[in-house]
C-alpha positions in Angstrom: 119.6 89.2 115.7 121.4 89.0 112.4 121.5 85.2 112.5 117.7 85.2 112.8 117.2 87.7 109.9 119.8 86.3 107.6 117.6 83.6 106.0 115.2 86.3 104.8 117.9 87.7 102.6 117.5 84.8 100.2 113.8 84.0 100.7 112.6 87.6 100.3 115.5 89.0 98.2 116.3 91.7 100.8 119.6 93.3 101.7 120.7 93.6 105.3 123.1 96.4 106.3 124.8 96.3 109.6 126.2 99.5 111.2 128.4 99.9 114.2 126.6 102.4 116.4 129.7 103.0 118.4 131.4 104.5 115.3 128.6 107.0 114.6 127.7 109.7 117.0 124.4 110.3 115.1 123.4 106.6 115.6 124.5 106.6 119.2 122.4 109.7 119.9 119.4 108.3 118.1 119.4 104.8 119.5 121.4 105.0 122.7 121.2 101.7 124.5 118.4 100.3 122.2 120.8 97.9 120.5 120.7 95.8 118.6 118.1 97.7 116.7 116.4 96.7 113.5 115.0 99.4 111.1 113.5 99.4 107.7 114.9 101.1 104.7 113.3 104.4 105.8 115.0 104.2 109.2 111.7 103.3 111.0 112.4 101.1 114.0 111.0 97.6 113.7 112.3 96.2 116.9 115.2 96.5 119.4 117.0 94.2 121.9 115.2 91.1 120.5 114.0 90.0 117.0 110.3 90.5 116.6 109.5 87.9 113.9 105.8 88.7 113.7 106.4 92.4 113.2 109.3 91.8 110.8 107.3 89.4 108.6 104.3 91.8 108.6 106.5 94.5 107.2 108.0 92.1 104.6 104.6 91.1 103.4 103.2 94.6 103.1 
């Protein structure tokens, strides 16, 4: 998923943070098997398992 999102870092001047869910019991409890998961800055889920380009771009353009 990261490789699909990476071009948006430059084009939309965003920062992407990656977290290892296995190293955080809080994240493991919250997301379980829904990985990879993409959330916004407010920790709202955008998509999981697969990159949802339409949803992601909708959020970027809001």
